FITIBA-675574 format. One record per residue (C-alpha): x, y, z. Coordinates in steps of 0.25 Angstrom, whole numbers, padded with zeros to 4 digits, always signed. Each point is the difference from the previous one (the first is absolute). Last residue first. Layout:
BEGIN
XYZ/...
***
This chain:
BEGIN
+0215+0005-0168/+0015+0003+0005/+0002+0015-0001/+0008+0006-0012/+0012+0008+0003/+0006-0009+0010/+0014-0002-0008/-0002-0015-0002/-0015+0003-0005/+0005+0011-0009/+0011-0009-0005/-0010-0012-0003/-0009+0009-0008/+0013+0004-0009/+0003-0014-0001/-0013-0005-0004/-0002+0011-0011/+0013-0004-0005/-0004-0015+0000/-0013+0003-0006/+0007+0006-0012/+0011-0011-0001/-0008-0007-0011/+0000+0011-0009/+0016-0001-0001/+0007+0012+0008/+0005+0013-0004/+0007+0008+0013/-0004+0013+0005/-0013-0004+0005/+0008-0009+0010/+0006+0013+0008/-0010+0000+0011/+0003-0014+0003/+0015+0004+0002/+0008-0007-0010/+0013-0009+0001/+0005-0002-0013/+0006-0012-0008/+0006-0002-0013/+0001-0014-0006/+0012-0007-0002/-0005-0015+0004/+0006+0002+0013/-0006+0015+0003/+0004+0001+0014/-0008+0001+0013/+0008-0001+0012/-0001-0012+0010/-0011-0004+0008/-0015+0003-0001/-0011+0006+0008/-0014+0006-0003/-0001-0007-0013/-0014+0004-0005/-0006-0012-0009/-0007+0001-0013/-0005-0012-0007/-0001+0005-0014/-0007-0008-0010/+0003+0002-0015/-0006-0002-0014/+0008+0002-0013/-0002+0005-0014/-0012+0008+0004/+0006+0007+0013/-0010-0007+0009/+0001+0003+0014/-0002-0007+0013/+0004+0006+0012/+0001-0006+0014/+0002+0008+0013/+0009+0004+0012/+0004-0013+0006/+0010+0001+0011/+0015-0001+0001/+0012-0002+0010/+0013-0005-0001/+0002-0001-0015/+0015-0003-0005/+0006+0010-0009/+0009-0002-0012/-0008+0008-0009/-0004-0008-0012/+0003-0014+0005/-0004+0003+0015/-0013+0008-0004/-0004-0012-0009/+0003-0011+0010/-0007+0007+0012/-0011+0003-0009/-0001-0013-0005/+0000-0007+0013/-0011+0009+0006/-0008-0003-0013/+0002-0015+0002/+0005-0007-0011/-0006-0012-0007/+0002+0006-0013/+0009+0012+0000/-0005+0013+0004/+0005+0010-0009/+0008+0013+0004/+0002+0011+0010/+0003+0015+0001/-0010+0011-0001/+0001+0007-0013/+0006+0011-0009/-0002-0001-0014/+0011-0002-0011/-0005-0013-0006/-0015-0003+0002/+0003-0015-0004/+0015-0001+0001/+0010+0007-0011/+0001+0013+0007/+0003-0007+0014/-0010+0003+0010/+0005+0012+0010/-0001-0004+0014/-0007+0008+0012/+0002+0000+0015/-0009+0006+0009/+0003+0012+0010/-0004-0004+0014/+0012+0007+0006/+0004-0013+0005/-0001-0007-0013/-0012-0004-0006/-0001-0012-0011/-0013-0001-0007/+0003-0014-0005/-0009-0007-0011/-0001-0015-0003/-0005-0002-0014/-0010-0010-0006/+0000+0001-0014/-0014-0001-0004/-0006-0013-0005/-0004+0001-0016/-0013+0004-0006/+0001-0004-0014/+0007-0014+0005/-0012+0000+0010/-0003+0005+0014/-0012-0003+0007/-0010+0010+0003/
***
């Protein structure tokens, strides 16, 4: 289907599921005045025109958190229509990073175990990411056999 003015292009976002040495996941809280404000999310930001996904992810995580991505891999892509806005989330697991994550834009941060993610409120587009993180944690911990 072709996109038209009535069917705008989704906002393309590079998203990082950042894991620490204990395999906890880094969450950030959206600013109250932003779209889906006050909810928790996996950090990242818009992919700029002409920018590769890897460059966008590295740039956004450095700008927002002050970290440098050392090793990442694709996790999933999510497309979601909020009615007033469409998003395309390209989600990568950040297995290794350099630096200490800080809320450089004043946003609260939380390091959360995968089994605790259900206690946080996320934008609807993040639901498949939460599910993928829980499944990933189970695979990493060896609770689910490889198929």
